[in-house]
C-alpha positions in Angstrom: -19.2 -83.6 20.9 -16.3 -82.6 18.7 -15.9 -79.0 17.6 -14.9 -78.3 14.0 -13.0 -75.1 13.1 -11.9 -73.4 9.8 -8.2 -73.1 9.2 -8.3 -69.5 10.3 -9.4 -70.7 13.8 -13.1 -69.6 13.4 -15.7 -72.1 14.8 -17.7 -73.8 12.0 -19.7 -76.6 13.5 -19.6 -79.8 15.4 -19.8 -83.6 15.3 -22.3 -85.4 17.5 -23.2 -89.1 17.4 -21.6 -89.5 14.0 -23.5 -86.6 12.5 -22.0 -83.3 11.2 -23.8 -80.0 12.1 -23.1 -76.3 11.4 -22.9 -73.8 14.2 -26.7 -73.4 14.1 -27.2 -77.1 14.5 -28.3 -77.6 10.9 -27.5 -81.2 9.8 -24.8 -81.1 7.1 -23.9 -84.8 6.8 -22.3 -87.6 8.8 -18.9 -89.2 9.7 -18.0 -92.7 8.7 -14.6 -94.3 9.2 -13.0 -90.9 9.7 -14.5 -89.4 6.6 -17.1 -86.7 6.5 -19.9 -87.1 4.0 -22.2 -84.3 2.8 -26.0 -84.5 3.1 -26.1 -85.2 -0.6 -23.9 -88.3 -0.2 -20.7 -86.8 -1.6 -17.4 -87.0 0.3 -16.6 -83.7 2.0 -13.2 -84.7 3.4 -11.3 -86.5 6.1 -11.4 -85.6 9.8 -7.9 -84.2 10.7 -6.7 -83.9 14.3 -10.3 -84.2 15.5 -10.7 -80.5 14.6 -10.5 -79.9 10.9 -11.9 -81.5 7.7 -9.4 -81.8 4.9 -10.4 -82.4 1.3 -7.9 -84.2 -1.0 -7.3 -82.3 -4.2 -5.2 -85.0 -5.8 -7.5 -88.0 -5.6 -10.7 -88.7 -7.4 -13.7 -88.6 -5.1 -15.4 -92.0 -4.3 -18.9 -92.7 -5.4 -21.6 -90.9 -3.4 -23.1 -92.9 -0.5 -26.7 -93.6 0.3 -28.0 -91.1 2.8 -28.7 -92.1 6.3 -31.8 -91.1 8.2 -31.6 -87.5 9.2 -31.2 -87.1 12.9 -33.3 -84.9 15.2 -31.4 -81.5 15.4 -29.7 -81.0 18.7 -29.6 -77.7 20.7 -26.9 -75.4 19.3 -23.8 -75.7 21.5 -22.1 -72.9 23.2 -19.5 -71.6 20.8 -15.9 -72.2 22.0 -13.8 -69.1 22.6 -11.2 -68.2 20.0 
């Protein structure tokens, strides 16, 4: 499991088995080749330092991807300390 944080240090969600979830274990998308894709198939951004998701503001986004099968939601993890 990889924890994802906002730039201000607040916990946002996690990556588990190539899937991206918010802090409440709601599926938000997936990771593929270091890039995070939203549940609607649009690119959210690139995984940076295994902790943050960065979105490029200078490049045109790629074409949306075909959605994978939604995973079974996991248990919400224990939120890491700030």
